[in-house]
C-alpha positions in Angstrom: -0.1 0.1 -0.3 2.8 2.4 0.7 4.7 2.1 -2.9 1.0 2.4 -4.6 0.5 5.4 -2.6 3.7 7.1 -3.4 3.0 6.4 -7.4 -0.3 7.4 -7.6 0.5 10.6 -5.9 3.5 11.3 -8.3 1.2 10.5 -11.2 -1.5 13.0 -9.7 -4.1 10.3 -9.0 -7.1 12.3 -7.1 -8.6 9.4 -5.2 -7.4 6.5 -4.1 -9.3 3.7 -1.9 -8.1 0.9 0.1 -10.7 -1.8 0.7 -10.4 -3.9 4.1 -12.5 -7.0 3.3 -11.6 -8.5 7.2 -12.6 -5.3 8.4 -15.4 -4.8 5.6 -14.3 -1.2 5.2 -13.0 1.0 2.3 -11.2 4.0 3.4 -11.2 7.1 0.5 -8.5 9.4 0.6 -7.9 12.0 -1.6 -4.9 14.2 -2.8 -4.0 17.3 -1.6 -0.6 19.3 -1.7 0.7 15.9 -3.0 0.0 13.5 -0.3 -3.2 11.5 0.6 -5.7 12.3 3.3 -8.1 10.3 4.8 -11.6 11.5 3.7 -14.0 9.2 4.9 -14.3 5.9 5.9 -17.3 3.6 4.6 -18.6 0.0 6.9 -20.5 -2.2 5.0 -23.9 -0.9 6.0 -23.0 2.6 4.2 -23.3 3.9 0.6 -20.0 5.4 -0.4 -19.9 8.6 -2.3 -16.7 9.1 -4.4 -15.9 12.7 -3.8 -13.6 12.9 -7.3 -16.3 10.9 -9.6 -19.3 12.8 -9.2 -22.6 10.6 -9.0 -20.5 7.6 -8.3 -22.5 5.7 -5.0 -21.9 2.1 -4.3 -24.0 0.3 -1.3 -21.6 -1.3 0.6 -23.8 -4.1 2.0 -24.2 -5.6 -1.9 -20.6 -5.9 -1.6 -19.7 -7.0 1.8 
C-alpha cells in the first residue's frame, strides 16, 4: 500500500481507495498537496460516495 500510494500521488491520482475486506471497510483518501489524506471511512452498512467521481455511489452491503 505504501508504494502504490507514493506512485499514485506522483502521477496525480486524485482519489485512492483502500479496501479492507476483513474489516468490511473502505477508506477513501484524497490527494492534497501531493499527499493523501483520509477523507472518509465507509463500513458495510454505508453507501460510498466518491468525491472525485461525481454521481458514483456504491451500496456496500451489496459488496460485503
